[in-house]
C-alpha positions as CSV (number, residue, x, y, z in Angstrom):
1,M,101.5,97.0,99.2
2,A,100.6,93.1,100.0
3,T,97.3,94.0,101.8
4,F,96.5,96.5,99.3
5,T,97.2,93.9,96.6
6,V,95.1,91.2,98.2
7,N,92.2,93.5,98.7
8,V,92.1,94.9,95.4
9,L,92.1,91.4,93.9
10,G,89.4,90.4,96.1
11,C,87.4,93.4,94.9
12,L,87.8,92.2,91.4
13,L,86.8,89.1,92.2
14,I,83.4,90.3,93.9
15,G,82.8,92.2,90.8
16,L,83.1,88.9,88.5
17,F,81.3,86.9,90.8
18,M,78.6,89.6,90.9
19,G,78.6,89.8,86.8
20,I,78.3,86.3,86.9
21,F,75.4,85.9,89.0
22,T,73.5,88.7,87.8
23,Q,73.6,87.2,84.3
24,N,72.3,84.5,85.2
25,F,68.9,84.4,87.1
26,Q,68.7,80.5,87.6
27,F,71.5,80.4,90.1
28,N,71.6,79.0,93.7
29,Q,71.3,82.1,96.6
30,N,73.5,79.9,98.1
31,L,76.4,80.1,95.8
32,K,76.5,83.3,95.7
33,L,77.0,83.7,99.4
34,L,79.4,81.1,99.4
35,F,81.7,83.1,96.6
36,V,80.8,86.7,97.4
37,T,80.8,86.8,101.1
38,G,82.8,83.5,101.8
39,F,85.5,83.0,99.4
40,C,86.3,86.6,98.5
41,G,85.1,88.0,102.3
42,G,87.4,85.5,103.7
43,Y,90.5,86.2,101.4
44,T,90.1,90.1,101.7
45,T,91.9,91.3,104.9
46,F,90.3,94.1,106.3
47,S,91.2,93.6,109.8
48,A,95.2,93.7,108.3
49,F,94.3,97.0,106.6
50,A,92.7,98.3,109.7
51,I,95.8,97.6,111.9
52,E,98.3,98.7,109.3
53,N,96.7,102.2,109.2
54,F,96.4,102.3,113.0
55,T,100.1,101.9,113.2
56,L,100.7,104.3,110.5
57,I,98.7,106.7,112.2
58,Q,100.4,106.0,116.0
59,N,104.0,106.5,114.0
60,Q,102.8,109.7,112.9
61,N,102.6,108.9,109.0
62,Y,99.7,110.5,108.6
63,T,100.0,111.2,104.7
64,T,100.7,107.8,104.1
65,A,97.7,106.5,106.3
66,L,95.5,108.9,104.5
67,F,96.7,108.0,101.1
68,Y,96.3,104.2,101.8
69,I,92.7,104.3,102.9
70,L,92.0,106.7,99.9
71,A,93.3,104.8,97.5
72,S,92.1,101.4,99.1
73,V,88.6,102.4,98.7
74,V,88.7,104.2,95.3
75,V,91.0,101.5,93.6
76,G,88.7,99.1,95.3
77,I,85.6,100.5,94.2
78,L,86.9,100.5,90.6
79,A,88.3,96.8,90.6
80,V,84.5,95.6,91.3
81,V,83.1,98.0,88.7
82,M,85.7,96.6,86.2
83,G,84.9,92.8,87.2
84,F,81.5,93.8,86.9
85,L,82.1,94.9,83.2
86,I,84.0,92.2,81.9
87,M,81.5,89.5,83.1
88,K,79.0,91.8,81.4
89,F,80.8,91.9,78.3
90,I,82.0,88.2,77.9
């Protein structure tokens, strides 16, 4: 749950940052890279997500692994959209 939570929060942050950067055309491209790729990329934990799923599969917990993968992808994308929309309507 910890990795899932961090990844979803990271997706929400990326959505918020992208919402800010798409509203303001005067921003520095380096700031976008710093916050989106640097900060959020370093904050989220794809490698931990991968090893956790690998371990689940090794232990034959196929249903849990599949649910974790699907939930992470779907909820992560929804979090990005939610963050983007929050910044669009503020």
